[in-house]
C-alpha positions in Angstrom: -12.8 130.8 75.5 -15.6 129.2 74.6 -17.5 130.1 70.9 -20.7 128.5 69.2 -20.8 125.0 68.8 -18.5 123.5 66.7 -20.0 121.6 64.1 -18.9 117.6 63.6 -20.3 116.4 60.4 -20.0 112.5 60.8 -18.6 113.1 64.2 -20.3 110.2 65.8 -17.4 108.0 64.2 -14.0 106.9 65.9 -12.2 109.8 65.5 -15.3 112.4 65.6 -14.5 111.1 69.3 -11.4 111.3 69.6 -11.3 114.4 68.3 -13.7 115.2 71.1 -11.5 113.8 73.9 -8.5 115.8 72.6 -10.3 119.0 72.3 -12.2 118.6 75.4 -9.0 118.0 77.3 -7.9 121.3 76.7 -11.4 122.9 76.3 -13.9 121.4 78.3 -16.6 124.4 78.0 -16.9 124.2 73.9 -20.0 123.0 72.7 -20.4 120.5 69.8 -22.8 119.7 66.8 -23.0 115.6 66.4 -24.2 116.3 62.7 -25.1 112.9 61.0 -28.1 111.6 58.9 -29.3 108.9 62.0 -30.8 111.2 64.4 -30.6 108.8 67.2 -26.9 107.8 66.6 -25.7 111.2 66.1 -27.9 111.9 70.1 -26.5 108.7 71.5 -22.9 109.9 70.4 -23.6 113.5 71.7 -24.8 111.9 75.1 -21.7 110.3 75.6 -19.4 113.3 74.6 -21.6 115.7 77.2 -22.0 119.5 76.3 -22.8 118.6 72.7 -26.6 117.6 70.8 -26.9 115.7 68.0 -28.6 116.8 64.6 -30.0 115.5 61.7 -27.8 116.9 58.4 -29.9 118.0 55.6 -26.9 117.5 52.7 -29.7 118.9 50.2 -30.6 122.2 51.9 -28.2 125.4 51.9 -28.3 125.3 55.8 -27.9 121.4 56.2 -31.4 121.5 57.8 -29.6 123.6 60.8 -31.9 127.1 60.2 -30.4 129.6 61.9 -28.7 127.8 64.4 -24.5 129.6 65.1 -21.8 127.1 64.2 -18.2 128.6 64.9 -16.6 125.8 62.6 -17.4 123.2 60.4 -15.5 120.0 60.0 -16.0 116.3 57.7 -15.0 113.5 58.5 -16.4 111.4 55.7 -15.9 112.6 52.0 -18.3 115.0 51.2 -18.9 114.7 47.7 -21.7 117.2 47.4 -19.3 120.1 48.9 -22.1 120.6 51.3 -20.6 121.4 54.4 -18.0 123.8 52.2 -20.6 126.0 51.0 -22.4 126.2 54.3 -18.9 127.0 55.9 -18.4 129.9 53.2 -22.0 131.5 53.7 -21.7 131.0 57.8 -17.9 132.7 57.2 -16.6 129.8 59.6 -13.4 127.4 59.2 -13.8 124.4 57.0 -12.1 121.2 57.4 -11.9 117.9 56.0 -9.7 115.6 56.7 -11.2 112.6 53.5 -10.8 113.8 50.2 -8.0 111.9 48.0 -5.2 114.1 46.2 -7.4 113.9 43.1 -10.5 114.9 44.4 -9.3 118.3 45.8 -10.2 120.3 42.1 -13.5 120.8 43.2 -12.7 122.0 46.7 -10.0 124.3 45.0 -12.8 125.8 42.5 -15.5 126.4 45.0 -12.9 128.5 47.7 -11.3 130.3 44.6 -15.0 131.9 43.7 -15.1 132.7 47.7 -11.8 133.2 48.6 -11.9 136.1 51.3 -15.1 133.9 52.6 -13.4 131.8 55.4 -10.1 129.9 56.2 -10.4 126.6 54.6 -8.3 123.9 55.6 -7.2 120.9 53.4 -6.3 118.2 55.6 -5.9 115.1 53.6 -2.5 114.5 54.8 -1.5 111.4 56.3 -3.3 111.6 60.0 -4.0 115.3 59.6 -0.6 116.7 59.9 1.2 114.5 61.8 3.6 113.0 59.1 4.0 117.0 57.8 4.9 118.2 61.0 7.2 115.6 61.7 9.0 115.2 58.8 9.3 119.6 58.7 10.8 119.6 62.2 13.4 117.1 61.4 14.4 118.8 58.1 15.3 121.7 60.6 18.6 119.8 60.6 19.5 119.9 56.9 20.8 122.5 54.9 19.0 121.3 51.7 16.7 118.5 52.1 17.1 116.1 48.8 15.0 113.0 49.7 11.7 111.5 51.7 10.5 108.8 52.3 7.5 108.0 54.2 6.5 104.5 55.8 3.0 104.6 57.0 2.2 101.7 58.6 -1.6 100.9 60.1 -2.1 98.2 62.5 -3.9 95.4 61.6 -6.5 96.3 64.6 -6.9 99.6 63.5 -10.2 99.8 61.6 -10.9 103.1 62.5 -14.2 102.3 62.3 -16.8 102.0 59.1 -16.2 105.3 57.9 -13.0 105.3 57.5 -13.2 101.7 56.0 -15.5 103.1 53.2 -13.4 106.3 52.7 -10.1 103.8 52.4 -11.7 101.7 49.8 -13.0 104.4 47.9 -9.0 105.6 47.7 -7.9 102.4 46.6 -10.3 102.2 43.7 -9.8 105.4 42.7 -6.0 105.8 42.8 -4.2 102.6 41.7 -1.1 104.7 41.3 0.9 106.6 43.7 1.8 110.3 43.3 5.3 110.8 43.9 8.1 113.4 43.0 11.3 111.9 41.4 14.2 114.1 40.3 12.4 117.1 40.5 9.4 115.5 38.4 5.7 114.4 39.6 4.9 110.8 38.3 2.6 108.1 38.9 4.1 105.0 40.3 2.3 102.0 39.7 2.4 98.2 39.1 6.0 97.0 40.4 7.4 100.4 40.6 4.8 100.7 43.7 6.4 98.5 46.0 8.8 98.7 48.7 10.0 97.5 51.5 10.9 99.5 54.8 12.1 98.9 58.2 10.1 99.5 61.4 10.3 100.8 64.8 11.5 97.4 65.7 13.5 96.8 62.3 11.0 94.2 61.2 10.9 94.3 57.8 7.5 95.3 56.3 5.7 95.2 52.3 4.3 98.4 51.4 2.8 100.2 48.7 2.9 103.3 46.9 0.1 106.0 47.8 -1.3 108.9 46.5 -0.7 111.2 49.7 -1.0 115.0 49.7 1.8 114.7 52.2 4.0 114.4 49.1 3.3 117.6 47.5 2.8 119.8 50.6 6.4 118.7 52.0 8.0 119.2 48.1 6.9 122.9 48.1 7.8 123.4 51.8 11.3 121.9 51.7 12.3 121.7 48.2 13.1 118.2 47.8 12.9 116.6 44.5 12.7 113.1 46.0 9.4 112.9 48.3 7.3 109.3 48.3 4.6 108.0 50.3 4.0 104.4 51.2 1.6 102.4 52.9 1.4 99.1 54.8 -1.2 97.0 57.2 0.3 95.0 59.8 1.1 94.0 63.3 2.6 97.7 64.0 6.8 96.7 65.8 5.7 99.5 68.3 2.7 97.5 69.8 5.3 95.5 72.2 2.8 93.4 73.1 -0.2 95.7 74.0 -2.7 97.3 72.0 -2.5 98.4 68.7 -0.7 101.6 68.0 0.2 103.4 64.9 4.0 104.3 63.6 4.8 106.7 60.1 8.9 105.9 59.4 10.4 109.2 58.2 13.6 108.9 56.2 15.7 112.2 55.3 18.6 112.7 53.2 20.6 115.6 51.9 22.9 118.0 53.2 22.9 119.0 57.0 24.0 122.4 58.3 27.1 122.1 58.3 27.8 121.3 54.6 28.2 117.6 55.0 26.0 114.8 53.9 23.2 114.2 56.0 20.8 111.0 56.2 18.4 110.8 59.7 15.4 108.1 60.3 13.0 108.9 62.7 9.4 107.5 63.7 6.1 109.1 64.7 4.4 106.6 67.2 1.8 107.1 68.9 0.1 104.4 71.0 -3.3 104.4 70.8 -3.7 104.1 66.7 -4.5 105.9 63.9 -7.6 107.8 64.8 -6.4 108.9 68.3 -3.9 110.7 66.7 -5.9 111.9 63.7 -7.8 113.2 66.7 -5.5 115.1 68.2 -4.3 117.2 65.0 -8.1 118.0 64.4 -8.6 119.4 67.9 -5.2 121.3 68.1 -6.2 122.9 64.3 -9.3 123.2 65.2 -8.0 125.4 68.7 -5.8 127.1 66.3 -8.6 128.2 63.4 -10.9 129.5 66.3 -8.2 131.2 68.6 -9.0 128.6 71.2 -5.3 128.8 71.6 -5.0 132.6 72.6 -3.4 133.9 69.4 -6.0 135.2 67.1 -8.2 133.3 64.8 -6.5 132.2 61.5 -7.9 134.7 58.8 -9.4 133.1 55.1 -7.2 131.6 53.1 -6.3 128.2 51.9 -3.9 125.8 53.8 -1.7 122.5 54.8 -2.4 121.5 58.1 1.3 121.8 59.1 1.1 125.5 57.8 -1.1 125.9 61.3 -0.1 123.8 63.8 3.0 124.6 66.2 5.6 122.0 65.8 6.4 122.6 69.4 2.8 122.7 71.1 1.9 119.6 68.3 4.8 117.1 69.8 4.4 118.3 73.5 0.8 117.5 73.5 1.6 114.2 71.3 4.0 113.5 73.9 1.6 114.1 76.9 -0.9 111.3 75.4 2.0 108.9 75.4 3.4 109.4 71.9 7.1 110.8 70.6 9.1 111.6 67.6 11.5 109.3 68.1 15.0 109.0 66.6 16.0 105.6 64.8 19.1 104.0 64.0 19.7 104.4 60.3 
């Protein structure tokens, strides 16, 4: 199944390239538009990908400078402070997926959606690695009758910069979010200072220092599971799953609550991808596009507002993760 080209805004970066590779692995004929401000850079990226065209984006123009060129979806790989991509997608009636906003920045997008809720599907792709964390956490949560605590620790390899756009977005988020949105005993609060600092054990048991991070995973998982305690913490260092090889990324998931047999239960798992955070993000974005557009053989997604985990099929996701050398691994407590 081949549709009109998918518009990748900022698609010449690392995550855009990984997304294209993952999408093309399943749908080699799907055409892409690689949009950016630098024509030469966009055209170079498009040439490398094949079946793609580089285009210059005019964010101030209602049509983004694309005229009547058809597109089937819009993906934002950078923080779109003007919401130009979202307005364009709503006007065209095509799905919109953005991955770079912070939890504190979603109000303008929500307001824009509320004024045109039937225009097209809109995905708040701000979960850590765009669904990798939540899909895995909800898979583990299926072993619980009631989840009481979800502690998430994301370890980004020090070699895994993700490109200049990712670095710029993280600098922005860290500057604007000195406190970490957390759910504790059923209430939402902001951890800061000493309360925001913690330590966790990586895959190989190494103790890693981490700091609280305001990820939208916190509110999504709290709503999906009812867990009264949810927190997200972020660390940068040598990923223990690297094992002397290239960089990797890992996410530690520690859950506690009541098991299906009514007994207390505590589990510890890790999501691992051997090629790093950008590759895992690319897989998530590619599978979301497949679901949104019906490339997976099912009906395209109807207009609405979605988290990634509401659209991604967990079984299919974990199978594709395994095909790329990654896994959801159970760890010893």
